[in-house]
SERO-4910 file (N, C-alpha, C, O; in steps of 0.05 Angstrom, whole numbers):
BEGIN
 pado doro    nc1    nc2    nc3   cac1   cac2   cac3    cc1    cc2    cc3    oc1    oc2    oc3
  Met    A     17    -24      0      0      0      0     18     25      0     37     26     15
  Thr    A     11     43    -17     27     68    -19     21     85      5      1     82     19
  Lys    A     39    104      9     35    123     32      9    138     28     -6    143     48
  Arg    A      3    147      3    -22    162     -2    -46    145      4    -65    155     16
  Ala    A    -46    119     -4    -69    101      0    -73     97     31    -95     96     40
  Ala    A    -51     94     45    -52     90     74    -65    115     88    -81    112    106
  Val    A    -57    139     79    -67    164     90    -97    166     84   -113    173    102
  Leu    A   -105    159     59   -134    160     52   -150    140     68   -172    146     77
  Thr    A   -139    116     72   -153     96     88   -157    106    117   -179    103    127
  Leu    A   -136    117    129   -139    127    156   -159    150    157   -174    152    177
  Ala    A   -159    167    138   -178    190    137   -206    180    135   -224    190    148
  Leu    A   -211    159    118   -238    148    115   -247    135    141   -270    138    149
  Leu    A   -229    120    155   -236    108    180   -243    129    201   -262    125    216
  Ala    A   -227    150    202   -232    172    222   -259    185    216   -274    191    234
  Thr    A   -265    190    191   -290    203    183   -314    185    190   -334    194    199
  Ala    A   -311    159    185   -333    140    191   -338    140    220   -362    139    229
  Gly    A   -318    141    237   -322    142    266   -336    168    274   -354    167    291
  Arg    A   -329    190    262   -342    216    269   -371    215    260   -388    226    273
  Thr    A   -377    203    236   -404    203    226   -422    186    245   -444    195    251
  Ala    A   -412    164    254   -427    147    272   -433    162    298   -455    161    308
  Ser    A   -413    176    309   -417    190    334   -433    216    330   -447    225    348
  Ala    A   -431    227    306   -447    251    300   -477    244    300   -494    259    309
  Gln    A   -483    219    289   -511    210    290   -519    206    319   -542    210    326
  Gly    A   -500    198    335   -505    194    363   -513    166    370   -527    153    354
  Asp    A   -506    157    393   -514    131    403   -537    136    422   -535    153    440
  Val    A   -559    122    419   -582    126    435   -578    116    464   -592    124    482
  Ala    A   -559     98    468   -554     87    495   -545    109    513   -525    124    508
  Gly    A   -559    112    535   -551    133    554   -574    141    572   -596    129    572
  Ile    A   -569    161    588   -590    172    606   -596    200    595   -578    216    590
  Trp    A   -622    205    591   -631    230    578   -650    244    596   -666    231    610
  Arg    A   -649    270    597   -668    287    613   -687    301    595   -679    312    574
  Thr    A   -712    301    602   -733    315    586   -753    329    605   -755    323    628
  Glu    A   -768    347    593   -790    361    607   -815    354    592   -816    353    568
  Phe    A   -837    349    607   -862    341    594   -886    355    608   -884    363    631
  Asp    A   -908    356    593   -933    367    604   -945    346    622   -948    323    614
  Ile    A   -954    354    647   -967    335    664   -995    330    656  -1008    310    665
  Gly    A  -1005    347    640  -1032    344    629  -1038    366    608  -1025    387    608
  Ile    A  -1057    360    591  -1064    379    570  -1094    383    573  -1110    364    574
  Arg    A  -1102    408    574  -1130    415    575  -1138    425    547  -1124    441    535
  Ser    A  -1160    414    537  -1169    422    510  -1198    432    513  -1216    417    519
  Glu    A  -1201    458    509  -1228    471    510  -1232    487    484  -1215    504    477
  Asn    A  -1254    481    471  -1261    496    446  -1238    495    426  -1233    514    412
  Gly    A  -1224    472    425  -1202    469    406  -1176    482    413  -1157    481    398
  Val    A  -1175    494    438  -1150    507    447  -1137    489    468  -1150    483    489
  Glu    A  -1112    482    464  -1098    465    483  -1080    482    501  -1066    500    491
  Thr    A  -1081    476    527  -1063    490    546  -1050    469    564  -1063    449    571
  Ser    A  -1025    474    572  -1011    456    590  -1021    460    618  -1027    482    626
  Met    A  -1022    438    633  -1030    440    661  -1006    440    679  -1008    435    703
  Gly    A   -982    444    668   -958    445    684   -937    427    672   -943    410    655
  Lys    A   -912    430    681   -890    414    670   -877    398    693   -877    406    716
  Arg    A   -865    376    685   -848    360    703   -824    350    687   -823    352    663
  Glu    A   -804    340    701   -780    329    688   -780    299    691   -791    288    711
  Ala    A   -768    286    672   -765    257    673   -738    249    661   -726    265    646
  Thr    A   -728    225    668   -705    215    655   -712    190    639   -729    174    648
  Met    A   -700    187    616   -702    162    600   -675    149    601   -655    161    595
  Thr    A   -675    124    610   -650    108    609   -654     88    587   -671     71    588
  Leu    A   -637     90    567   -640     73    543   -615     56    538   -592     66    541
  Thr    A   -619     31    530   -598     13    522   -604      3    494   -627      2    485
  Leu    A   -583     -6    480   -586    -15    453   -576    -44    451   -554    -49    460
  Lys    A   -592    -62    439   -583    -89    433   -590    -95    404   -613   -100    397
  Gly    A   -570    -94    387   -574    -96    358   -589    -71    350   -580    -48    354
  Asp    A   -612    -75    337   -628    -51    329   -652    -47    348   -669    -30    343
  Ser    A   -653    -63    370   -674    -60    390   -665    -41    412   -642    -41    421
  Val    A   -684    -24    421   -678     -4    442   -696    -11    465   -720    -16    462
  Tyr    A   -685    -12    489   -700    -18    514   -693      3    534   -672     16    533
  Gly    A   -712      8    552   -706     28    573   -729     33    592   -748     17    593
  Thr    A   -726     55    607   -746     63    626   -750     93    624   -732    108    617
  Trp    A   -774    101    632   -782    129    635   -786    133    664   -803    119    676
  Gln    A   -772    151    677   -774    156    706   -780    185    711   -763    202    705
  Val    A   -803    191    722   -810    218    729   -792    226    753   -789    211    772
  Val    A   -781    250    752   -764    260    774   -783    267    797   -803    281    793
  Ala    A   -776    258    821   -792    264    845   -794    293    850   -774    307    849
  Pro    A   -818    303    857   -819    331    865   -805    336    892   -802    317    907
  Glu    A   -798    360    897   -784    366    923   -801    356    946   -825    363    949
  Gly    A   -789    339    963   -803    328    986   -823    306    979   -836    296    997
  Gly    A   -825    298    954   -844    278    946   -830    252    937   -805    250    938
  Thr    A   -845    233    928   -834    208    918   -841    206    888   -862    216    879
  Ala    A   -824    193    874   -828    188    845   -845    163    841   -843    144    856
  Pro    A   -862    163    821   -876    139    814   -857    118    804   -834    124    797
  Pro    A   -865     93    802   -847     72    792   -840     78    762   -855     91    748
  Pro    A   -817     68    754   -809     73    726   -827     57    707   -839     37    714
  Ile    A   -829     68    682   -846     55    662   -827     43    641   -808     57    632
  Arg    A   -832     18    633   -814      5    613   -820     15    585   -843     21    578
  Leu    A   -798     18    570   -800     27    542   -786      6    524   -767     -8    533
  Ser    A   -796      3    500   -783    -15    481   -788     -4    453   -809      9    448
  Gly    A   -770    -10    434   -773      0    407   -750     -9    389   -735    -27    396
  Val    A   -747      6    367   -726      0    348   -712     25    339   -722     47    341
  Arg    A   -687     20    330   -671     42    319   -663     34    291   -657     12    285
  Ser    A   -665     54    273   -656     51    246   -639     75    239   -650     97    235
  Gly    A   -613     72    238   -595     94    234   -597    112    258   -592    103    281
  Asn    A   -603    138    254   -606    156    277   -635    161    285   -640    178    301
  Lys    A   -653    145    274   -682    147    281   -690    125    300   -683    102    297
  Val    A   -706    133    320   -715    114    341   -745    117    344   -756    139    344
  Thr    A   -758     94    347   -786     93    353   -789     76    379   -781     53    379
  Leu    A   -802     88    399   -806     74    425   -835     74    433   -850     91    424
  Gln    A   -843     55    449   -869     54    460   -868     45    489   -851     28    496
  Ser    A   -884     57    506   -885     49    534   -903     25    539   -921     19    522
  Glu    A   -899     12    561   -919     -8    569   -945      7    577   -943     30    584
  Pro    A   -968     -6    576   -993      8    584   -991     14    614   -984     -3    630
  Val    A   -999     38    622   -999     47    650  -1026     59    657  -1037     75    642
  Glu    A  -1037     50    679  -1063     61    687  -1060     89    698  -1044     95    715
  Arg    A  -1077    107    687  -1076    136    695  -1105    145    699  -1124    134    688
  Thr    A  -1108    167    715  -1133    180    718  -1134    202    698  -1117    220    697
  Val    A  -1155    202    682  -1159    224    662  -1186    236    667  -1205    223    677
  Arg    A  -1188    261    660  -1213    276    663  -1223    284    635  -1210    298    621
  Met    A  -1247    273    628  -1259    279    602  -1288    287    607  -1303    272    621
  Asn    A  -1295    310    596  -1323    319    599  -1331    321    628  -1353    312    636
  Asp    A  -1313    332    645  -1318    335    674  -1322    308    689  -1333    308    711
  Glu    A  -1313    286    678  -1314    260    691  -1286    249    693  -1271    248    673
  Glu    A  -1279    239    717  -1253    226    721  -1257    196    716  -1277    184    724
  Gln    A  -1238    184    702  -1239    156    698  -1210    144    696  -1191    158    689
  Arg    A  -1208    119    703  -1182    105    702  -1180     93    674  -1198     78    665
  Val    A  -1157     99    661  -1153     90    634  -1125     79    631  -1106     91    641
  Lys    A  -1121     57    617  -1094     48    610  -1084     65    587  -1096     67    566
  Met    A  -1061     78    592  -1049     96    572  -1023     85    562  -1008     72    577
  Ile    A  -1017     91    537   -992     83    524   -979    109    513   -993    125    501
  Ser    A   -953    112    516   -939    134    504   -920    124    483   -907    103    486
  Gly    A   -919    139    461   -901    132    439   -883    155    433   -891    178    437
  Tyr    A   -859    149    425   -839    169    419   -826    163    392   -819    140    387
  Thr    A   -823    183    375   -808    180    350   -789    203    349   -797    226    350
  Phe    A   -763    197    348   -743    219    349   -718    211    334   -714    188    327
  Glu    A   -702    231    329   -675    227    317   -655    233    339   -658    250    356
  Val    A   -633    218    338   -610    222    356   -589    238    341   -581    231    319
  Ser    A   -581    260    353   -560    276    342   -541    284    364   -547    302    380
  Ser    A   -519    270    366   -499    275    387   -512    272    414   -519    250    422
  Asp    A   -515    294    429   -526    293    456   -555    303    458   -563    313    479
  Ala    A   -570    301    436   -598    311    436   -616    291    422   -609    278    402
  Leu    A   -640    289    432   -662    274    419   -683    295    411   -690    312    427
  Thr    A   -693    293    387   -713    312    377   -733    297    360   -726    283    342
  Gly    A   -759    302    367   -780    288    352   -807    295    363   -813    317    370
  Thr    A   -824    274    364   -851    277    373   -859    255    393   -846    234    395
  Thr    A   -879    261    409   -891    241    427   -921    242    425   -932    263    418
  Arg    A   -933    221    432   -962    219    432   -971    199    453   -959    178    456
  Thr    A   -991    206    469  -1001    188    490  -1030    182    483  -1046    201    479
  Trp    A  -1038    157    483  -1065    149    475  -1076    128    494  -1060    115    508
  Ala    A  -1102    125    494  -1115    104    510  -1110     77    496  -1112     74    472
  Ala    A  -1103     57    512  -1097     30    501  -1121     19    485  -1117      4    466
  Asp    A  -1145     26    493  -1169     17    478  -1176     36    456  -1197     32    443
  His    A  -1160     56    451  -1163     76    430  -1189     92    433  -1200    102    414
  Ala    A  -1198     95    459  -1221    111    464  -1216    140    457  -1234    155    449
  Phe    A  -1191    148    459  -1182    175    448  -1153    173    440  -1137    160    452
  Asp    A  -1148    187    418  -1121    188    406  -1113    217    401  -1118    227    379
  Pro    A  -1101    230    421  -1094    258    417  -1071    261    397  -1058    241    390
  Pro    A  -1067    285    387  -1046    289    366  -1018    288    378  -1014    288    403
  Glu    A   -999    286    360   -971    286    369   -963    313    380   -975    334    373
  Arg    A   -944    313    398   -933    338    410   -903    336    407   -891    315    404
  Pro    A   -889    360    408   -860    360    405   -847    345    429   -857    345    452
  Phe    A   -824    332    424   -809    318    444   -780    324    440   -770    325    417
  Ser    A   -766    329    462   -737    333    461   -725    324    487   -738    325    508
  Ala    A   -700    317    486   -685    309    511   -655    314    506   -646    315    484
  Lys    A   -641    318    529   -612    323    528   -599    300    543   -609    291    563
  Arg    A   -576    292    533   -560    270    545   -549    280    572   -537    302    574
  Val    A   -553    263    592   -541    267    619   -516    250    622   -496    259    633
  Lys    A   -517    226    610   -495    207    613   -496    187    591   -517    178    582
  Thr    A   -472    179    581   -470    158    561   -467    131    575   -451    130    594
  Leu    A   -480    111    566   -478     84    578   -461     66    560   -456     43    567
***
């Protein structure tokens, strides 16, 4: 191999490494902020407040596994973590939560409903950017997608 070919090979290998890390590895601990509830009146949506959560994600082949953990409020306790699973294709990830029973208020009535959250996002270095949607497991209601983003706290 000529000196020029060796230099080109090393440059290509270095670039390939940067491209893979520029896409980002989804494995890690991520911090995000989310709406604790959405009120919809006369077609106008308003947030009922914000909370923080961490997503801990691992990668096995093209499968992504993890947990969603709401950060405990000051002086309070956090609910148990929610399991997540999905797939990665390049820098795109699609995740879904296990069904979790929640109290929802619809038409001034409270009811217990099994809810599922889905996430579709791209990984770019230390950021996740995409959309999320939470729906009733029985599809009694399917709200629209909302923006989703998270920042890396730690690489695993």
